[in-house]
C-alpha positions as CSV (number, residue, x, y, z in Angstrom):
1,M,20.3,46.6,61.3
2,K,23.2,47.8,59.3
3,I,20.9,49.3,56.7
4,I,19.0,51.4,59.3
5,T,22.4,52.5,60.8
6,A,23.6,53.5,57.3
7,I,20.4,55.4,56.5
8,L,20.6,57.2,59.9
9,D,24.2,58.1,59.2
10,I,23.3,59.5,55.8
11,V,20.4,61.5,57.3
12,T,22.6,62.8,60.1
13,A,25.3,63.9,57.6
14,F,22.6,65.6,55.5
15,L,21.3,67.5,58.5
16,H,24.8,68.7,59.4
17,L,25.3,69.8,55.8
18,L,22.0,71.5,55.9
19,E,22.8,73.3,59.1
20,G,26.1,74.6,57.7
21,E,24.3,75.8,54.5
22,V,21.6,77.6,56.6
23,R,24.4,79.3,58.5
24,N,26.0,80.4,55.3
25,L,22.7,81.6,53.9
26,K,22.1,83.7,57.1
27,R,25.5,85.3,56.7
28,S,24.9,86.0,53.0
29,V,21.5,87.6,53.7
30,M,22.9,89.8,56.4
31,R,25.7,91.0,54.0
32,L,23.1,91.6,51.3
33,G,20.9,93.6,53.8
34,R,23.9,95.7,54.8
35,A,24.8,96.4,51.2
36,L,21.3,97.4,50.4
37,A,21.1,99.7,53.4
38,F,24.3,101.4,52.4
39,G,23.1,101.6,48.8
40,V,19.9,103.3,49.9
41,V,21.8,105.8,52.1
42,A,24.2,106.5,49.3
43,S,21.4,107.1,46.9
44,L,19.7,109.5,49.2
45,L,22.9,111.4,49.7
46,V,23.5,111.6,46.0
47,L,19.9,112.8,45.5
48,A,20.4,115.5,48.1
49,A,23.7,116.5,46.5
50,A,22.1,116.8,43.1
51,G,19.3,119.0,44.6
52,F,21.9,121.3,46.2
53,F,23.8,121.4,42.9
54,L,20.8,122.4,41.0
55,L,19.8,124.9,43.7
56,G,23.3,126.5,43.4
57,I,23.0,126.8,39.6
58,Y,19.6,128.3,40.1
59,Q,20.9,130.8,42.6
60,Y,23.7,131.8,40.2
61,L,21.3,132.1,37.2
62,V,18.9,134.3,39.2
63,T,21.6,136.9,39.4
64,Q,22.1,136.7,35.6
65,M,18.5,136.5,34.4
66,S,14.9,136.6,35.6
67,P,13.7,134.0,38.1
68,P,11.3,132.3,35.6
69,A,14.1,132.0,33.0
70,A,16.5,130.6,35.6
71,S,13.9,128.1,36.7
72,F,13.4,127.0,33.1
73,V,17.1,126.6,32.5
74,V,17.5,124.6,35.7
75,A,14.5,122.4,34.8
76,L,15.9,121.7,31.4
77,L,19.3,120.8,33.0
78,A,17.5,118.4,35.4
79,I,15.6,116.8,32.5
80,V,18.8,116.3,30.5
81,L,20.6,114.8,33.5
82,A,17.6,112.5,34.2
83,L,17.5,111.3,30.5
84,I,21.3,110.7,30.6
85,F,21.0,108.6,33.8
86,A,18.0,106.8,32.5
87,G,19.9,105.9,29.4
88,L,22.8,104.6,31.4
89,A,20.5,102.6,33.6
90,K,18.8,101.1,30.6
91,G,22.2,100.2,29.2
92,Q,23.1,98.4,32.4
93,I,20.0,96.3,32.3
94,R,20.9,94.8,28.9
C-alpha cells in the first residue's frame, strides 16, 4: 500500500509541476505574441516613413531636374538602401 501511495504522491507532484510550467508557457507565449505584434506595427511604420522620405526626395528632385531623371535617382537610392539593409540582415543571421 505504501508503494501505491508513493507513486500517487509522485504523480500528483509531477502534475502540479506540469500545471505551473503550462502557466509559465502561456505567459511566455502571450509576451511573445505581443512583442511580435509590436514588431509588425513598428515595421509597417518604418516602411511608411521610408516611403514618405523617398517621396520627399523625389518632390525635391523634380524641382531640380526632369521627372524621369528624378524617378531614376530615387529608385537608385531605394536600391542602395535595400542592399545596405539586406547586408545588415545577412550579417545578423550569421
